[in-house]
Structures are given as C-alpha cells and as structure tokens.
N, C-alpha and C positions, 0 to 999 in steps of 0.2 A: 504494500500500500504506500501511496505517496501523498503527502500533505502539501497543499499550496493555497495561496490566497485567491479568492474570487474577486469579481469586480467591486464588491463592497468592502473588501478587506477581511472578510471572514474566512476561517480556515475551512477548506473543502477537501474531502478524501476522494482520491481518484485511483481506480484500478489500472495497472499498467497493461491494459489490453492492447491488442494489435492496432485497433482503430485509434485508440487514444495516442499511440505513438506515431502511427504513420497514416492515419485516415486523411488528415488534411493535406499531407504530401501527395497522397494518391489522387485527391480531388484536383489539386493544382497541376500535378503532373499529367493527369488525364486530359485536362483542357489544353495544356501546352502541346502534348503529343497529338491531339486532334488537329491543332493548327499546323503542326509539322506535316502530317499526312495529307491534309486537305490543300495546303499551300506550300509545297516543298521548295518552290523556286525562290531565287534571290534577286535583289536589286543591285544597282551599280554601287551603292554605298557599302554593300557587303562583299564586293567583288574581290578586293585584295585578299582578305582572310579565306574566302572560299577557294580562290585559285591557289593560294599558298598551301592550304591544307591538302587540296588535290595533288599538287606537285610533290609535296613531302611524302604522301602516301603512295603515289604511283611512279615518281621519278627518283625518289630517295636522294642519293648524292650526285646525281647528274644535273647539276645546277644550270647547265647550258640549255636545258629543256624547260626551265621554269618560265611561267607566264609573265612575271614581273619584269624580266629583262627585255621583253618585247613591248609590254604595255606597263611602264613604271608608274603611271598615274601622276598627279600633280605634285604630291609630296610622298616621301617614303613612309612606310608603316613597319612596325615591328613584326618579326616572325615568331616571337616568343609564344603568343597565344596560339598561333597555328601549330607550332611544334607540340605544345601541351595537348591540344585537342587530338592531333594526329597520333600521338603515343597512346592515348586512351582508346582511340577508335581503331587502331591498326589490327588488333585481333579479330574484330568484327569484319573489317575489310578483307582480311585474308580468307575468312570463311566465305564471304560473298564471292570472292575471286574463284575459290575452289568449286563453288556451285555454278560458276559461269553466268552470274547474274549481271545485268547492266550496271554501269557505274552510278546511275542515279540512285541506286539503293545505298550506295556509300554516302551520298549526300544526306539521306534520311538518318543514317547512323551518326554522321558528324553532328547534325543538328540536335538529335536526341541526346547525345553525350553532352553537348554544350548546355542544353536545357536542364539536364540533371545537375550539372555543376552549379548553374545559377540558382536553381530551386533549392539545392542543398545549402547554399549560403543564405538564401531567404529563410530556410528552416531554422538555421542558427539564430537569425534575427528574431524569428517568431518565438523560439524557445525563451529567449531573453524577455520578450514581451510578456509571455505568460508568467515568468518568474517575478517580473517587476510590477505588472499591472493586473494580472489575474487571467483566468481562463476565458472569461466572457469577452474581454478585450481581444484575446487571441482569436476567438471564434469570429468576431466581427471583422478582424483584420483579414482573415482568410476569405470571408464572404465578400468583402469589398474588393479584394484582389481578384477573386474568381469572376466577379461581375464586370470587371474592367477589361477592356479589350487589349490595350497596348502592352501592358506588362507581360502577359503570358504569350502574346503573339510575338513579341520581340525577344523574349528570353532565350530562344533557341537560334537566333539569327547572329551570325558571326561578325557583328559590328564591333569596332573598338570600344564603343560606348557600353556594349553588353559585357565585354570582357572586364571593363572597369567596374561595371555594376556588381559583378560577383564580389569584388573586393570592397566596394562601398557597402554592400549588405553585411559583410563581415565586420567592417568598421562600425556600422550602426549597432551590431550585436555587442561588440566590445565596449562601445560607448555606454550602452544600457547597463553593462556589467561593471561600469566604473573602471574598466581596464583601458585607461586613456592612452598609454603608450602603444599598446597593440592596435588600437583604433587608428592612431596617427601613422603607424607603420604600414597598415593596409592602404591608407590613402596615399602615402608616399609612393608605394609600388604602383598603384593605379595611375598616379600622376606622371611619374617618370617613364613608365613602360607603355601604358595603353592610351591614356587621354590626358594631355597636358592641361586641359581646361579644368580637370579635377583639382587643380591648384586653388581655384576659387573656393571649392568646398573645404579643402584641407585648411586653407587660411581662415575661413569663417569659423570652422569648428575649433581650430587651435586658439583663435582670438577669444572665442566664447569661454574656453577652458581657462585661459589666462585671466579674463575679467572676473570670472566666478571663483578664482583662486583654487580651481580644482587641480591645477598643475602649475609648477613654476616655470619661468622662462628658461632657466638653466636645464631643467628636466626635458623641456621641449627640444632644446638644441641638442642635448645629449642623446636623446632617443631618436632624433631625426637625422642627424648628420651621417652616422654610420650606414644605416639602411639606404639613405639617399645615394651615397657614393657606391654602395654595392649594386643598387639598381641601375645606376648610370653605367657602371662597368659591365654588368650583365647585358644590357641593351646594346652598348657599343660593341662588345665582343661578338655577340650572336649576329647582330644585324650588319655589322661591317663584313663579316664572312658571307652572309647571304646576298648582300647588295654589291659586293665586290669593291667597296670603297669605304673609307672611314665615315661613319654616320651614326648619329644619335637621332633616330626618327622623330621623337616627340619634340625635340628642340627645334627641328626644322619646321614642324607643324606649328609650334608656338610662334615662330618668327613669321611664317606665312600668314597665319590667321590674325595675330594680334599686332605685330609690328608693321607688316606691310598691309594688313587689312584686305588681303586679296580674297578672302572667303566671300565678301560681298558680291563678287562677280557671279556667284551662284544664286543670287536673289537676296532681297532684304525684306524685313518686316518692321513694323513700328515698335517702339520701345515696350509697349504694354502687351505685345502679342502673346508672350508666355502666360500672362495672367488672364487674358481675355479670350484666348483660343486654345493654346496647347494644354494647359492644366485643366480647364473645364472638360475638354474632350477625353483626356486621359484619366481623370479622377471621377468624372460623372457625378453620381450621388454623393461621393465623398467630399467633393469640392466645398460645398457650404458647411459641411460638418467639421472641416479642418479648424476653422476659427472657433467654433463652438467647443471643440475638444480642448483648445488652449484655455478658454474661459472656464471650463468645468474642472480642469486639472492643472494646477499651477506648475506642476513638474514638467509639463510639456513645453513651457515657454523656452526653457534653456535648450531644448532639442529642436524646436521648430524655428526659432529665430536664426540660427546659423544657416539652416537649410533654405529659409526664405531669403537670406542675404545672398546665398549662392545663386539663386534664380534671379534676384534683383541685379546683381553684378553682371551676370551673364547677359542680361537684357541690354547691356551697353553695346554688345557686339551686334552689328546690323544683320548679319546672316543668322537666321534662327531656324532650328528644326526641333521637333518634339524630342527626338532621341538624345539631344544634347543635355536635357535636364531630366532624363528618365531616372537618374540616380536620386532625385528628390522624391519620387513617388512613394517608395516604401515608408519614409518618415511621415509624409503627409497622410498616408493611409493609417498610420498608427494614431495620429491625432484624431482622425475621423472615427476610428474604431473606438476610441475612448468616449467620444460623444455618443456614438451609437449604443455602446454598452450602458451608458448612463440613461439614455432614453428607454432602453429595454428594461433596466432594473426598476425604473419609476413609471412604467407604462400604465399601471393601475391607478395612479394618482390623477386627479381631475385636470390639473394644469399641464400634465405631460402626455396625456393620452392622445390628443390631437397631433402633437408633434411626432409621436411615435408612429401614428398612422401615416402621416406625411412622409416619414422616413421610409416606411415599408413600400409606399407607392413609388418613391424615388428609386428604391432598389429595383423594383420591377421595371421601371423606365430605363434604368441602367442596362438591364439585361436586353431590352429591346434595342437600345442604341448600340450595344456591343454586337448584336446580331447584324445590324445594318452595316456597321463598319467591317465586320468580317466578310459579308457578301461583296462589299465594294473592293476589299483587298483581294478576295478570291479571283476577281476579274482584272487584277492590276498587274499581271505577269504574262502578257500576250506572247512575248518572245519565247518563253519556256513552253507554253502550250503549242505554239506553232512548230517548234522543232520536234516535240513529241509526236504531233500529228503527222509531220513529214516522215519520221521514222516508221510510223505505223502504216502509212498509206502508200509509201513508195513501193514500186514493183520489186518483188523478190525474184530476181532472175539469177542465172549463173554469172555472177559479176566477175569479170576478168579485168576490169578497169576501175580506177578510183572514181568515186562519186563525190564531186567537189561541191560543197555548200558554202556560199558566202553569206556571212552574218553581218548586217550593217550595225552601226552604233546604237540605234534606237532599240533594235531587237536584243543586242548584247546587254544593254543596260536594264532591260525589263524582263529578266527571267532566265537568261542563258548563261551557263558557266561550263567549265570543262567537265564537270560531273554529268552534264547532259549529253555529252558526245558519246559516240559508239565507235567500235573498231572497224576494221576493213569490211566493206569497201568505202566506208565513209571517211571523207577528209574535209577539214573545216578551215576557213579563212576569215579573219576579222580585219583584213587589210582596209585601212582607212583612206579617205580622200580619193575614192574612185567616183568619177562623175557618172551620172545616169547614162550618158551617151557612150561611155567607155565599156560598159558591161557587155555589149553585143560583140565586142572584139576579144572578150575573155572566154575561157573554157570552163566556166562554172556550170555545173549541171543544174543546180537549184540556187535560188536567191531567197533569203529572208530579208524583206525590205519594207520600209514604211511607205513607199510609193506604190501606187496601184498599177501604173503603166510603165513598162520598161521595154524599149525597142529590142527585138530579138528574143524576147522571152514571153511565154504565155502565162498569164495569171491563173494558177491552179486552184487556189482557195485562199481565204482570208480568215484571220482570227480576230475577234472583237475583244476590246478591253473597256474597263470602266472609263466613262467620260465625265458624267456629272450626276448630281442628285436633284430631282425635281419634287417640289412640294405641290400638292393639289388638294382640293376639297373632295372628299370621298374616300373609298377604301380600295387599295391601301393608300394612306395619306402621303407616303414617300415612295417615289419611283427611282430606281437606279438605272441610269441610261448608259448603254454601251454603244460603241461605234467601232468599225473596222480599224485596227491599229497596225497589224502586221500582215503583209501579203506574201504568199509563197509563190514564186515564179519558177517555171521550168524552161530550160533552154530549148528553143524551137528546132535546133539542129539535132536534138536527141530523139530518135525514133520511139524509144520507150515513153518519153514524155508526151509526144504528140499522139500516140495511140493508146494512152492510158485514160481511165475513166475518173476524172477529177470533178469535183463539184463546181468548180469555177468561182469567180469572184463576183459578188453581188453589190 
C-alpha cells in the first residue's frame, strides 16, 4: 500500500495496481501511437533528424551517402538526437530488414521510440505532480493533455524542439522535487545541444530561483559551468565529424536567428501571436484555467511566472511557430489541472457548480477541436500520400531499367523522406532549380510536382491536401476544404505509362 496526499491535502491509500502505475501512460501512449499510425509522414521542419536517422540506420559509417551533404539546409543541426534514436531503434530495424518489409515501417519504429522517450519524461513530471499536488491534480493533468491535440501529435515527431522537450519535462520534474541543480543541468543540455532558444527558459527559471533564494549565484555557476563545457565539447566532437568541419550547430543557429534575425525570412507574426493564437489552440480548455490555477494555489506562481516570461521573451522574435514554445505547455497544463481539481472537489457547492459544468462543457469542446485539427493534419502531407500511391499503382513488370522519380521541393517538404523510398527499380531525384520546360528533355519516368501541366508528361493522378476551414450555418458547422496539391506525371515516351490505366487529373 502507498500513502499520498489528494487534492485537498488529505492522506489517501492507493493500491499499486497495474493501472495505477501505468494506466495513464497507456492512455497517452495510445493516443500518440494513433497519431503515428494515422499520420506517419513528416514535414520539412523534421527533415534533418528524419534523414539523419535514416542514414545512420541504413548507411552507418558511409558518410558520403548521407543526405545532409547534398541538402545541408540553412543552418547545421546536431546529430546527437538522431544517433540516440537510431541506437534504440536499430534492433527493430534489423528485424524489419530480415522480414523484407519496406523502409516506411522503420519510420513508424523511429517515431514510436521517440514518442516513448518523450512520454516517459512526461511520466517523470507527472509523478512529481502527484507527489506535490495530489492524485486528483495528476488525473486532470492527464485528461487535459489527452484532450489537447498538439502535445501528443508532436511528441513523436523528430523536431529539435521535441528532443529539447524531453529534457524540459525532466527539468520540470526536478524543479517540483526541489532538485534545482538537476533541473538546470537538463536545461543546459537542451540549450547547448538541441535548441539554443531554451536559453530563455533556462535564464527565466534560474533568475526565479535566485530571486526566491532557492539557490545561490555561486551554486548556479558551479553546477552550470561544468555541464555546459561538457555539452559544448560533446556537440562539437560529434557534429564536427558528421559535418566534416568544425561546428557547434546551436551556436550557428543562435547567430542566424537572433543576431542576424534571418528567421524572419520564413514569415513573421505580431508580438501577441503566442498568447492570442498559439497557446489558445494548443491548450484549448486549459487556457482560461491557467490563470485560475495560479489564483487558487499560490505555489504555482513561482512555477508559472518563469515559464510565462519564457513565452513573453520569445515573442520578441518576429518569426513565430507553435513548436517553439511547446516546452511551456506541460507547466501551463499543471496550473490548469490545479484549477480543474479545485472545481471538481467543490462541485457540490452552490457557487462552484456552474463553473464546474462550464469546465466539463469546455473539455468536451476541446475534444471536438482536437478532432478537427487532427483531420486537417491528416490531409496536410500530400507528398507522402502521392509517393505511396505511385508505388502502389505503378505497373509491376519485369523491370530491367531504373524507374526514375523526380520529387520537387513542395512534395519533399510535405511528407516525403528517405524512409518513403523503395529499392530497385526505383530511383529518386530531388534535384532543384529545374525549370518546367526542362523536364521534357530529362529521362525521368515519373514526376511528383505541384504543377498540373508539364510538357512531355501526362498527368496520371493528383493528391489533394488541406486548404482551408470554412464556417457555415448548419450541420456540420465546420467544413475542411481540400484542393489538389501534388500531381503525379508520367513520361509520355514510356510505353508503360501511356498504356496504363490511371485515373487522370481532375
């Protein structure tokens, strides 16, 4: 038997049953796995770690075959995350290879392994929530997380932000345990190796600890200097070998984004965008509960304020994306869970009953919003679906010659990676800067292209993708509108293409 405090501070006795230990993990893990199997493809933001993981698994020490040498991207990224994921996934990939299964199954394995890593760190944070705030708060923390779309959808996606999120979750857990040194060390690793912008969160939390006299300046410097140097050395050592030049990736990212402010070339948003768009969409029903949680439990102020400052400081950067602040969501969910637990515990009181019913209705609305966002995301990877359809529909003849497929930039950025490729006779090219007129003079068998008409090629079929969301009076009140995004073309000089039965482009 295990004793712990519930939401009202009373001692509660709890049997260490399987569900009590792993039930919430199974719930969150099942939802995350559902997203993996339903939407396995990746976007351009994930491309480096996806391609790096593929190359480590399939090319091992043959660095000359690695994708990053041909397509280095705007700034270098670290290989440390890809190496860690590859080591954990390699036994599964070997089994899939022996079974002669397509490489796309390895992508499922890679994403599931990453999801397990992130959710295991979230479990550590959740356990500390139960110990500090009680089991009712823990339950609502899980419910809020399960009903939100972005956290579980992104937790298996190999973004640098998600690799950093795993360490941020650990830092939050140590923070609740009052293990401040360990919390700072986790944030240092996340900052130096995976995401330099975590420096804002590290600085905000460290400043909060100093102001509350939870830790002295000397202890901060003493516990941070050594790990910082080790992390820099690790990143420089590993990444200089992989990139073939002396490099500390996150320093170059920091210089590019903050000093040169080049990230704004990819679009900008207003200063308040995180608070008026990103956080409402990611937190849903939890968003209004965050402030209420701080008001109802004064302990939360010292936790929420540094995280709020992190988002506020990040708002100064013109280029904004939700994934940049995804590390703030777990702590905001904790504050919302405290408010939800207090509403639940007082639900029978006259003044609280209506608020409790409103909260339940908002939770139901969150479920509906998450479903809509999932459906929109499901149709947001037309390149991946197009290549899969081409593999399935192409004629299976006695191939004696290579079948060359050219993948344009739009298709590559919207769902295609090296895990999507197949072996002989398929060959793939992502050669850039080929004009539409030049394709007719090339020997590509098929084209995956965003243009519907290309001279010398026949449009075989098209794949639609999410375009916009329309509101209307009636049922259903929300319509998700799709439109053709990727067109598959066949070379008109190929007899197999001309005599095959394709659906055509409409």
